[in-house]
N, C-alpha and C positions, 0 to 999 in steps of 0.2 A: 785578658783573653781577647784574641782577635774576633771580629764579627763572624768570619767564616768558620772558625773553630767552635764558637758558641752555637751557630746555626746547625752545624753538623752534629754536635752533641745533643741538642734539643730534638733534632729530627730523629736520631737513633733512639733517644729516651722515650719519646711518645709512640714510636712504632713498637718498642718493647712493651709499653703499657697495653697497646692494642693486642699484641700477641698473647700477653698474659691473661687478658680478659677473655679472649676467644678460647684459650686453653682451659681456663677455670670453668667456663660454661660447659665445655665438652666433658670435663672430668666430673662435674657435679650433676649434669643431666646428659649422660652419653646417648641415650636412646633418642631424646628430643633433638639433640645436636645433629645426630646422624640423619634424622628425618628432615631437619631443616635443610641440610645439604642436598638430600635426595629430591626435595620438592623445590629446587632452585627455579624451575620454570614458572612456578606459581608466584615466586617472590621477585622475579627478575626486574620487571618494570617498576614496582614500588621501591625496590632497593636502589636502582639506578636513579630514579626520580628523587629519592631522598638524598642521595649523594650530590646530585646537581644542586638541589635546594640548599644543602649544607655548605657547599662551596660558595654559592652566591651570598647566602646570609652571613657567613664568616667574613667574606671580603667586605661587604657593606658595613658590617659591625665595627670594623677598624675605624672607619670614618666617624661613625656614631659615637664611639668612645672617645676619640680625639676631640670631637666637638662638645663632649659632655652633655649629650642629649639622649641618654640611653633609653628613655621611655618613649622616644618619638615613634619607634616601631609599633608600640601599642596604640598610640594615637592614630597613626596612619591606618593600622588594621581596623580600628573602630570606625574610622571614616569610610573605609571600604565596605564594612558591614552595613553602615547606614545607606550607602549607595545601592547595595544589593537589596536591602529591605525596601528602599524607595522604588526600585524598578518593579519589584513584586507587587507593591501597593498600587502603583499606577496600572500595572497589567490587570490586577484583580478588579480595579475600578472600571477598566475598559472591557472586562470579560475575556481577557486573553490569558492563556496558560503558558508560562515561561519554562517551567521545569528547570533544567540546568542549562538553559540557553546561554550562549556567549553574550547576549545582550545584558543580562544581569551582572555578569562579571565585568563587562565594559563599564556599566554604570558604577560598579564598585571601584574600578580603577579611576574613573573620572572624579568621584567624590574624594577618594584618597589623595589624588593629585591636588584637588582644591584645598584639602586639609594641610598638605605639605607646603604648598605655596603660601597659604595664609600664615603658616608658622614662619617661613623664610622672610616674608614681608614684615610681619609684626616684630620679628626678632631684632630688627634694626633699631628699634626704640630702646634707649638706655634705661627707660623707666620701667620696663616690663622684663622680668626674668624669663629665661627659656623654660624653666620648670613650670612656672605659672601658665605660660602659653600652652605647653603640652597638656597640662591638666585641664585647661578650659576647652581645648579641642576635643579631648577625650570625653569630658563630661557632656559637652554639647552633642557629640555624635552618639554617645550611649543613650542619652535621654531621648533624642529624636528616634533612635532605633527602637527603643521600648514603646514609644507612642505609636509608631507605625506597625510594630509587630503585633500589637493588640488588635489591629484592624485587618490583619491578613488572615483569611479563613483557610487557605490551602497553600501548599508548597513549602511547608516548614521543613520537611525532610531535605528538599533540594537546597533550601537556604542554609541548613546546618552543614551540608556537604561543602557548600561554597565558602562559608565563614570559618568553620572549625576543621575543614579538611577531611579527607578520607584516605589515610595514608596507605591502606592495604588494598585499595580499589583503583589503582592507576592502570588504565588499559594502554595498549601499545599506541593508539592514536593520541591519547593525552600526553604520553611520554614524548612522542615526536614533536608535539606543539611546545612542550616544555623545553625540549632540547633546542629547537629552532630559536626560541626567545632567550634562553639562558646563556648559551654559548656566546652570542654577540655581546650580551651585557657583561659577561666575564672578561671578554677581550677588550671592550671599551674601558672598563674600570682598571684593567691591568696596564693598558697603554697610556691612559690619562691619569694614572694614580697620583702623580705629582700635583697636577692641577686640582684634583678633587681633595687631596690632603690640604692644600693651601686654602681652598674654599671652605672646607669644614673646620679647619683648625685656626687659620689666620687669614681672614678675608682682606685685611689691610695690606698684607704682604703681596697678595696677588695683584692688587691695584698698583703698588709700587713697581712691580715688574712689568707694568704696562698691559696686563691682560684684562679682558672684560669680566669683571667680577660678577655682574648680573647674569651674563650669558652662562658662565660656568656654574653659577648657583642654580639656574633653571635646569641645566642638563643634569646636574647632580641630583636634585630632588625629583626630577622626572624618572631617572633610572632607579633611584632609591625606591620610589613609590611602585614602579613596575615590578621590581624585584620582590618587595614585600607582599604585594597583592598576589603575585604568581606563587610564591611560597605558601601563602595563606591557603590557597586552593588545595595544595597538596598535603601540607602538614598540620595546618591549623595555627591559631594565634600564639598560644603559649610555647609550643616547640620552636616556632620561628623566632620568638623573642629570646628563648634560651640560646639558639644558634647564633644570634646576633650579639650576644653578651659573653657567653662562656669562652668560646675559642679566642676572640680578640682580647679578652681580659687576660687570659693565660699568655697569649702571644706577646702582648705589650708589657707584661710584668718585667721581663728581663731582656727585652729586645735591644740589640746593639744598633739597630737602624730600622728604617721602614720596610726595606726589602725582607729582612728577617721576620718582622712582625707580620707581614702579609703571608709569607710562606708558612709559618707555624700556624697561623690562624686558619689558613686554607687546609693544612694537613689535618688539624683537629676537626674542622668543620665538615669535611667530607667523610670522616671516620665515625662521627657520632650517630648519624641516621642508620647505617647498616648494623651497628652494634645495638642500637635501640630496637630495631626489628628482631635481631638475634635473641636478645634477652626477653623481649616480649613473647617470642615464640616458645622459648624454653620454660618460662614461668607463667605464661598467660597474663602478663601485665598489659595494661593499656599502652599502646605504642608510643604516644606522646610522653606519658609519664616515664616509660622505660628509657626513652632518649634523654630526658632531663636527668634521670638517675645516673646514667652512664656519664653525662657531662659533669655531674658532681664528683664522680670518681676521678675524672681527669683534673678537676679543680684541686682535689686533695693531692693528686700526684704532682701538680705544679709546685706545691710547697716542698715536696721531697726533691724535686728538680732544683729549686732555689737553694736548698740546704746543701745538696751535692756540689753545685757550682761554687757556692760561697766557702765551703769548708774543705773540699777535697780537690776539685778540679783546678781551681785557681792556684792553690798552693803547689800542686804538682807541676803546673806550668811555670810557676815562679822559680821553683828549684831547678827545673830543666833549663831555664834561661841562665 
């Protein structure tokens, strides 16, 4: 099957899954589904913010799975959490109230970047595996976070919002900031996807091509860290991790090329958050858990897709030829 035909079939298939899920929700909970649509103004910013985060996480997740460092997003998120706690600890020591100040988020981004760069630098050693490095970074960040958290007397609600996200409380101003940062990141990663694929999957090849491996590695991990920290503020750690794993895993399973892998991952990534909100509203589920549950439905659907392509679609095309 040609790549174009595969991509078209997969695109239609996952859009049908989306339509079936929306229809099933409306049939099972008609009153709540109608109320969800009628209250669109209340959900507009959170829904659009979730879709932006889903696009960015699904795009970045392709590189992470190619590099076989699937848990790096958790380590970076934990590093960001440590930075946020550190900012609040210093502020409380100085008698300053941070609230949800951008300073604390900037501190989180800085420490997350330190964690990512430490991983990129130590990863070069053949004696240390990527999994052990990720584990060490995660344990160190988590342990230090717990130590500092025990010494912070106030601001825990603000810290929870910064680390675990507040998916239903994205106001228009926060959405504008998210839009201004996310769109350039998406554009950078789409235009430079070949360089980032080489850096994440085969650093030696990029050196053979005469490109500066260190420079592209720094750019890749800086944008990766910025994307994860930004998504962390909106959705929280576990939903971001799910968005960086499930869509790219499904996309890469039967991808005929990297363009197809990116397109299918983006399609599923931007679909999961609004469906998560939808079923969260219908059944009063926690939003993050609802998003992950919908992702698991798509994961099951991907096995049906593989079965259809393997047993029916390919045979029909072979007979047609």
